N, C-alpha and C positions, 0 to 999 in steps of 0.2 A: 269662721276660722277665724283667729284672731288675725289682725290686719296689719300689725309688725309683722306675727309668722309669714302673712302671704307675701309682704314686702321684700321678708328676707328671701324667701322663697325664687322671688322675682328676678332682684339682683343677684342671685348667687346662678340663676339661668342666664341674666346678662350677661354674667362674669363668664362664660365658660365658650364666649364666642369672641374672644382675643384675638384668634387670628382673620378676624375679617378686619381688623385695624391694620393700617400700615406700618410696615416695619422696614427700616431704612439704615444698615449700616454704612455711615460715615467712613468715608478715606481717612486717615493722617494728616495726608499731604493733600488734601482735597484745597484749592484753591479758590471757587466761589463760593461768596459768604450765602449762607441760607438765608433769606426775610423770615422772621416767623409768622407766620400767619395769625392774624389776632382770632381767628375762629377757630383755630384748633390748640391742642395743649400738646406741647413736642417734649417728649421724657425719652431722657438718655437710664438707660441700666445697663448691666450685662449678665451673661451668660452665667447661671448657677443656680443651686439645689432651692435655695429661697426666691429666688430673684425673675427669675425667662429663662424657661426653657421648652422642648415642642413635647407633648405626650400625645399620642392619638391623632397627630397630624394636625394638632391646637398649639398656639401660643399659649404654654399658663406659666404661673409662676404669683407668689405674694404679692411683689409688687408690681408685676404687670396690672394682675387683674384688681390693686388696691387704687392704684393710678388710674386704671378706666373706672373705677366707680367713680371719685375727684371728677374726673372731666365728663361723666354724663351730669353728675351733680352741679356741673359750674355750665351745662347746656352746651359745650363741646364736644368733638371727636377727637380723639386721641392717634398721635401719632408716635408710635417706639425707635428711638434711632436705640442700636445694639452696638455699644462699645466696646475695645476691647483691651482697655485699662482705665484704673480710676482717674488718671491724670486727662485722658480723653474727655473722659465724662467733665471734669471741673474745664479744661479748655473751651469745648463748645459751650458751656454755661456763659464763662467767662467773653466768649466769642456771640453771645447771641442766639448760639442756634439749636439751643433748648433754653424749654421755662424751667426744667425740673429734673431732679435727677431723684430715681426712686431706685435705693439701693441703699446698703447699710453703709451708710458713710460713720463713723465712730470719731467722737472729735476728740481734735486735738488743738492747740493753742493756735496755731496756726491757720487750719479750716476757721477756726471759729470767730478768729479777725476778720476773715474776708467775704465770710458765704452765712447766710441764716439758715440756722435748720428747722425743718416742721417735722410735723409729723412722727412724732417722736416715737419709737419703740422700746423693748422693756432693753434695759442695761443689760451687759455683756461683759468676759473679762476673757483674756486671753487662757490656753489650757495647752500643757502639749500634746500631741497627739504623737503617740507611739501605740505599738504591737503588745499584746502582755504574753511575757517569755522573759530568758532569763538577762536580760538586756535591760530590764524594765526599768526606767529611772522613777524612783521613788519621791526627791527632796531637792532644791534647785544647788543643791551643792554640787550633786552626781550629773549636771551639764558639762562641769569640767571635760573635758576632751573629746567629748559628742560633736556631733555633725550635723548640723541641723539647716534645712533650707527653707528659705522664706522668700515670696515677692520681691524684690526690690523695689523701690518707692513705695512701704508701706507703713501700717500700726504694727506689725509682726518685726519687721525689721527693725521701727526706732527702739521698740522694749527689749528684743534680742541684743541688738545694742550694747544698750544700760545693764541688762542682765551680763552681758559679756564684761562689762565696767567692772561692775561691784562684784565678781570673781575674780578679776586680776587677769583677762585676757585669754583665756584658756577655750572657749567656745569656738567648731571651727563654722563660721556662719558661713552659708552659700547663697549667695545672692540670684536668683533665678529671677527669669525676663519678668515684669509683671503681665503680661502678657499670660502667663501663666497663672492661672485660679486658682483662689484657695483648696476648692472643691477639687483639682485636679491635682493638685501635692497629698493631699488627703488620699488620695485615690493611689497614686504612687507608695505612701506607707501602706495601705493593705495589700498592694501586690509586693511590697519587698524591696522596689526598687532604690527607695531612702528608707532610711531608721525614722527619723523626727522631723515634725513641723511644727508650728504652730498654728493655732485657729480658735477662735472665736464660741466660747463654748454652746453660744446657741445653734451654731453651725454643727459644730463637733458634736453633740446630741444627735442629731437626725441620724449623722452616719452610724453613732453606736448601735444605735434603735437597732441598727439593721445590721452591724457586723460586733459579734459579740469578741471577738478576736481584740479589737481595738480597745487603747486605754485614752484614758483623756482627765485621769485623777487630780496631775498635780497641776496646779491656777500657777502660770507666771507672771499675773499680771492683774489690775485691781480693774475695778468696775467703772464700765465706761458709757456715757450714752451714747444714741443714736439714733439716724433718725434720715427723712431725707434734707436733702438741700436745694435751696434758690437763692437768686443774689438778693444783695445785702438792701437796694433800693426797691425789691419786688413788693413793695407795702401790700398795695392789693390783692397780690395772690396769696400775701401770707397771712392776710386778714379772712381773705375764699376756705383757707384751707384750715386754719382755726375753726370757722362756723361749720364747715362740715366734719369737722372731728369731732364735734361735740353733738351730731344727731345721734339720736336711737338707732335711725336705720345704719348707721355709719357702724357705730356699737354691733349691732347685730349680725353684718354684713360682715368686721373683722373679724367676730365670734365665728364665724360660719367657713372663713379661710385658716384660722386658729385650725379648726378640726380638719380641713385638709389638707392642710401644708404642714402644720407642725404633729401631730399624731397621726396623719396617715399622708407621706409625702409620697405622689405618683413619682417623682422625680428619681428616685432608685429601680421603679419596673421601668420610666424608660428607657435608664440607661441598661438596660439587663434583655427586656425584651422587644423581641421583632413580633409586634401587630402584623398581621396581613391586610392587604389593602381592602377597605370595605367590612372588615370587623370591627368588634371591641376590644375584644383582649385574644392571644392562644388559645386560648379553652372554650372558644364558643360552642363547640361541638358538643364539649361536656354539659355546659348547663343548658342548653336547650335537651339533653337527655335526661338529665335529671328533675329540670321544673314542672318536666312531666309528671313526677309522681308525686307533686303535690297541687296540680294543677295551676301553675303562676306561670306567667309569663316568663321566657328564659332571659329575660333582660334586665329583670328585678333580682333575679339572683346573681347576675351578671354583677349589677349596683350593689348587694352587698359586700361580691367580692372584692369590686374595687374599693370599698372602703375600707373595708378590711385588712386588705392586704397590698392594696395596687397591684391585683395581678401578680405579686412575686409570690411565687408556689414556694419558695426557701426560706420565707419570712418567719422567724420567732422574735415573738416581744419580749420584753423584761418583764412580763407577768407569764411567761411561759408558752403563751398562746402559739398556735403554728401553722403555717400551713394557707393555702388559697380563702379558707373559708375562717383562721386564726382559730381554734378548737382549741379550750383548753384539755391539758393532758388526761383530766379525771371525764370530761365530756366526750373526747375521742374514744376514751377506753370502754366508755359504755357503747358507743357505738361499734365495735370492733375495730378500730385502729390499735395500733402498736407504735410504741417509741421506734420503729423502723422504717414504717409507712406511711406515717401522720403526717408527711408533707408532699407527700405522692398524690400529683393535682387531682386525680379521677377518685380515689378512695377517700381523700380529704372532702372534696365536692358529696362524692355521697352521703357520709357523714353528717354532712352541713346538714343534709338536704333532710336526712332522718333526724335529727336535731330541730330543724324547722317545724317539722309533721307533728312532732313531740309536743311544738309551742302551740301549735294549732289545735292539738287536743286539747292544750291547758284553758284556752280562752276559748273553748267552743260555744259558752253561753254570750258569745259577742258576735250574734247572730248577723250580721251584716260583714261580709268580708273583707272588704274595703277598710274597713273602720275597724276589724278584727289585724289587720296587717300592720296598723300602729303600733300594737299591745305587742305582737311577735317582734318587729324592728325593737324595740326598747328593750324586749326582755332578752333578744339575742345579744345585744351590748352589755346589758347592766347584769346580764340572769334576770330570773320571771319574782324572784322572792320582794325587791323591791318593788314591782310592779304590782304584785299584788297586796304590797301595803297601800300603795297608790287607790287601789279599789275600794277599799275596805273605806280610808278614807274618805274619799269621794262620797262612798255612800251614807256614811256617819255624819256628813254636812250637806244633806239633800241632794247632791247632786248623781249623777246619772255613771254609775260605776262601769256602764258595756260602752260609753261613747269618750272620746278620747281628749278630742279639742274642746278646752274651758269646764273640762269635768275632771278626768282620770291624769291628765298631764300637769296641770296648776299644782295638784297636790303630790306626782311625784317631786317636781320642784320645793315643795314645801317640807320635805323632808330632810332637810337641812337646817332646819330650827324645830329646838327644843322642844316648841310645844307640842310640833306634830309628830316628830319619832318619839317623843315620848309616850304617846296616847296609850291606852291599852290596845287598841285595835291593830298599832304597830307590831307585827313579829319580827321583823329584821332589822332596826335600830336606822341609825342617822345613815344619809348619804347624799352625795353630790350629784346631781343629778345633770348639770349643763353639758357634759361628754355628751349625755345617753339623749337628750335634747337634741342637742347636733345630730347628732350621728342620723336620727329616724328623719328630721327635715333632710339633711343633705342626703342620704341615702332612695328618700324620694323622688329631688328633683334631678338625682343624677340618674334613675332611671326613666323619667319623662322624657329626660336629653336622650337617654340611650334607644327611645322610640321614636323621637325625632329625627334620628341617624339611621336608624334598619328599621 
């Protein structure tokens, strides 16, 4: 097995153990100054869909897992401090209660003047969050007379005030406490408690993927840089973070976290599901019932559902895939599902198992069942056509078409290169395999994790 993939799987499993790290919420009026322990990385963050939340009795989140990975690289344990507001995080940093703010902190002149930004994330911009309907706003000018709720002391408020000046002061701005998170305001829009709020596009799109009634098309701000924040004088920490960012292992780990939190974020399942104590999901009995039909460990079937839908049976993707097993309409129809029952948990799992059974038959020439599993998982994510192309390319170039690692896997990745996807043995054209390769690695890692739990 490729060393980088082994290391990536190891880091992924390590990242799932954040609940073993100490999490402390410091009160705003705490008098005693906490002395920073030199052998611990103290990290401040806030609750949110991309930073910190609990799922299946574990502390998870992109920022929490990434900062835990940084601490491991530095050879230190990590201590996560959960704040209520951005101001509280900055106060802790100023008072040397924490070393690092691991949260989406968007650059403003004031912040950039007083702090050092590190570990930059992709740029994003503010959008109007609203529901699709008769009152849907389609232009900046239409914001006149609208009531928009935003947190106090936030970039959202600054931008909205600027827009209000441009429009002559006709926007009704409601400043809510900055203890109310942007996630909570988006939820209030979705529940029709308020009509409008602002959010950065990278956060809003996560919600959009799970709520088709939501509209985020109106851009109200310009692209901004965002990242983590440390004190200006922390030169050694800044250098260490830069070195860590440039490691191939860190790049791979961030790619895995992208798949986990951007493509299939479990936050939305965590806010909707009640998982029984000692269970993987509310649907364990169904995974056990149907996994036996294909001779699988039921926890492997659960791992697929986790990465497909986050155990959200009502999820419908942008491409139209539905339910726990995220079946496309045509695939679902082939296995007896209709629009009316495609999101029914049991019917969806049953059809998903039938699809896996068909893939198992398709790749029957891969004699080793453990080896065949890689081909099945890749095909479940991308469809079998591109995997068959990669097998043909592997065979043409002297590799074994029935072995995944080092043989078929690299040729699936090469299908984005014209030198390969235009080859005569390729029947299904160009393919970007990064997501599929992450999916295979992450699903197998989650399966091992589930096996360790139950």
